[in-house]
RORO-996340 format. One record per residue (C-alpha): residue number from 1; chain; x, y, z. Coordinates in nm, 4 decimals. Layout:
residues N
{r NUM "A" {X Y Z}}
...
This chain:
residues 117
{r 1 "A" {1.9020 -4.8948 -7.9796}}
{r 2 "A" {1.9980 -5.2110 -7.7876}}
{r 3 "A" {1.7238 -5.3834 -7.6054}}
{r 4 "A" {1.7947 -5.4853 -7.2481}}
{r 5 "A" {1.6760 -5.8308 -7.1644}}
{r 6 "A" {1.6014 -5.9285 -6.8144}}
{r 7 "A" {1.5965 -6.2840 -6.6910}}
{r 8 "A" {1.3122 -6.3624 -6.4409}}
{r 9 "A" {1.4487 -6.4409 -6.1078}}
{r 10 "A" {1.3654 -6.7522 -5.9050}}
{r 11 "A" {1.1574 -6.6505 -5.6085}}
{r 12 "A" {1.1825 -6.2761 -5.6558}}
{r 13 "A" {1.4502 -6.0216 -5.6013}}
{r 14 "A" {1.7506 -6.1244 -5.4076}}
{r 15 "A" {1.7915 -5.9720 -5.0616}}
{r 16 "A" {2.1110 -5.8217 -4.9428}}
{r 17 "A" {2.2845 -6.0444 -4.6726}}
{r 18 "A" {2.3812 -5.7140 -4.5014}}
{r 19 "A" {2.0324 -5.6054 -4.4441}}
{r 20 "A" {2.0122 -5.7524 -4.1015}}
{r 21 "A" {2.3387 -5.6011 -3.9850}}
{r 22 "A" {2.1914 -5.2559 -3.9867}}
{r 23 "A" {1.9009 -5.3561 -3.7685}}
{r 24 "A" {2.0279 -5.5697 -3.4731}}
{r 25 "A" {1.7493 -5.7222 -3.2716}}
{r 26 "A" {1.7879 -5.8286 -2.9152}}
{r 27 "A" {1.6326 -6.1750 -2.8692}}
{r 28 "A" {1.4847 -6.2303 -2.5234}}
{r 29 "A" {1.4808 -6.5932 -2.4328}}
{r 30 "A" {1.1985 -6.7199 -2.2065}}
{r 31 "A" {1.4503 -6.9807 -2.0758}}
{r 32 "A" {1.6364 -6.8560 -1.7692}}
{r 33 "A" {2.0088 -6.8083 -1.8081}}
{r 34 "A" {2.2313 -7.1032 -1.7199}}
{r 35 "A" {2.4691 -7.0753 -1.4298}}
{r 36 "A" {2.7802 -6.8994 -1.5529}}
{r 37 "A" {2.5857 -6.8094 -1.8696}}
{r 38 "A" {2.4881 -6.4675 -1.9983}}
{r 39 "A" {2.1285 -6.3780 -2.0639}}
{r 40 "A" {2.0169 -6.1338 -2.3266}}
{r 41 "A" {1.9274 -5.8969 -2.0382}}
{r 42 "A" {2.2879 -5.9256 -1.9241}}
{r 43 "A" {2.4068 -5.8254 -2.2632}}
{r 44 "A" {2.1791 -5.5159 -2.2579}}
{r 45 "A" {2.3276 -5.4120 -1.9151}}
{r 46 "A" {2.6786 -5.3989 -2.0459}}
{r 47 "A" {2.8677 -5.7268 -2.0789}}
{r 48 "A" {3.2433 -5.7423 -2.1661}}
{r 49 "A" {3.3272 -5.7725 -2.5459}}
{r 50 "A" {3.4548 -6.1329 -2.4794}}
{r 51 "A" {3.1136 -6.2282 -2.3307}}
{r 52 "A" {2.9342 -6.0536 -2.6183}}
{r 53 "A" {3.1316 -6.2573 -2.8713}}
{r 54 "A" {3.0629 -6.5857 -2.6783}}
{r 55 "A" {2.6910 -6.5178 -2.6955}}
{r 56 "A" {2.7145 -6.4265 -3.0617}}
{r 57 "A" {2.8938 -6.7530 -3.1316}}
{r 58 "A" {2.6312 -6.9489 -2.9468}}
{r 59 "A" {2.3416 -6.7713 -3.1295}}
{r 60 "A" {2.5211 -6.8272 -3.4618}}
{r 61 "A" {2.5445 -7.2015 -3.3953}}
{r 62 "A" {2.1781 -7.2156 -3.2956}}
{r 63 "A" {2.0783 -7.0223 -3.6136}}
{r 64 "A" {2.2852 -7.2519 -3.8335}}
{r 65 "A" {2.0936 -7.5513 -3.6972}}
{r 66 "A" {1.7773 -7.3997 -3.8404}}
{r 67 "A" {1.9212 -7.3275 -4.1900}}
{r 68 "A" {1.9781 -7.5444 -4.5010}}
{r 69 "A" {2.2696 -7.5636 -4.7210}}
{r 70 "A" {2.2645 -7.4990 -5.1037}}
{r 71 "A" {2.1406 -7.8509 -5.1492}}
{r 72 "A" {1.8366 -7.7927 -4.9248}}
{r 73 "A" {1.9710 -8.0130 -4.6449}}
{r 74 "A" {2.0260 -7.9152 -4.2787}}
{r 75 "A" {2.3905 -7.8301 -4.1935}}
{r 76 "A" {2.5711 -8.1223 -4.0427}}
{r 77 "A" {2.6916 -8.0890 -3.6887}}
{r 78 "A" {3.0554 -8.1114 -3.8061}}
{r 79 "A" {2.9981 -7.8045 -4.0286}}
{r 80 "A" {2.8406 -7.6120 -3.7449}}
{r 81 "A" {3.1355 -7.6997 -3.5225}}
{r 82 "A" {3.3844 -7.5868 -3.7934}}
{r 83 "A" {3.2213 -7.2514 -3.8136}}
{r 84 "A" {3.2059 -7.2296 -3.4268}}
{r 85 "A" {3.5740 -7.3211 -3.4008}}
{r 86 "A" {3.6707 -7.0499 -3.6585}}
{r 87 "A" {3.4736 -6.7897 -3.4551}}
{r 88 "A" {3.6383 -6.8965 -3.1313}}
{r 89 "A" {3.9805 -6.8686 -3.2844}}
{r 90 "A" {3.8891 -6.5080 -3.4051}}
{r 91 "A" {3.7590 -6.4280 -3.0575}}
{r 92 "A" {4.0748 -6.5578 -2.8928}}
{r 93 "A" {4.2848 -6.3589 -3.1306}}
{r 94 "A" {4.0862 -6.0485 -3.0649}}
{r 95 "A" {4.1363 -6.0898 -2.6844}}
{r 96 "A" {4.5153 -6.1553 -2.7342}}
{r 97 "A" {4.5606 -5.8473 -2.9414}}
{r 98 "A" {4.3556 -5.6336 -2.7115}}
{r 99 "A" {4.0577 -5.5551 -2.9410}}
{r 100 "A" {3.7768 -5.4489 -2.6972}}
{r 101 "A" {3.4870 -5.4982 -2.9413}}
{r 102 "A" {3.2430 -5.7658 -3.0451}}
{r 103 "A" {3.2424 -5.9244 -3.3915}}
{r 104 "A" {3.0527 -5.6261 -3.5451}}
{r 105 "A" {3.3598 -5.4184 -3.4907}}
{r 106 "A" {3.5699 -5.6350 -3.7215}}
{r 107 "A" {3.6309 -5.4611 -4.0503}}
{r 108 "A" {3.8319 -5.5942 -4.3503}}
{r 109 "A" {4.1618 -5.4659 -4.2133}}
{r 110 "A" {4.1145 -5.6466 -3.8811}}
{r 111 "A" {4.0180 -5.9751 -4.0480}}
{r 112 "A" {4.3204 -5.9507 -4.2858}}
{r 113 "A" {4.5427 -5.9061 -3.9765}}
{r 114 "A" {4.3805 -6.2093 -3.8173}}
{r 115 "A" {4.4316 -6.4258 -4.1298}}
{r 116 "A" {4.7942 -6.3068 -4.1637}}
{r 117 "A" {4.8495 -6.4022 -3.7948}}
């Protein structure tokens, strides 16, 4: 009978990157909303999909500023802007094609259409 060998992992079991997608959390900022900006409370009251995407892009950029790359260094500002620009392009394409949803409504087929376009 073959013996299965396991290799000890570094730092425990790996977590699924999708674990947070199933449990969205509304972050309430103690800082008042900027003029023309959208507060988390505004999102809860029913913002347009384009406004929701704009807030998601902003939060993603702020989150990236707190993360490190695979080499343990903080992401450079150029990298954060590259991710932001890609998200802005996707958002503009979603608006142009009439998709009335935020980024969580993008499935593989939608992203494939975006990349083909």
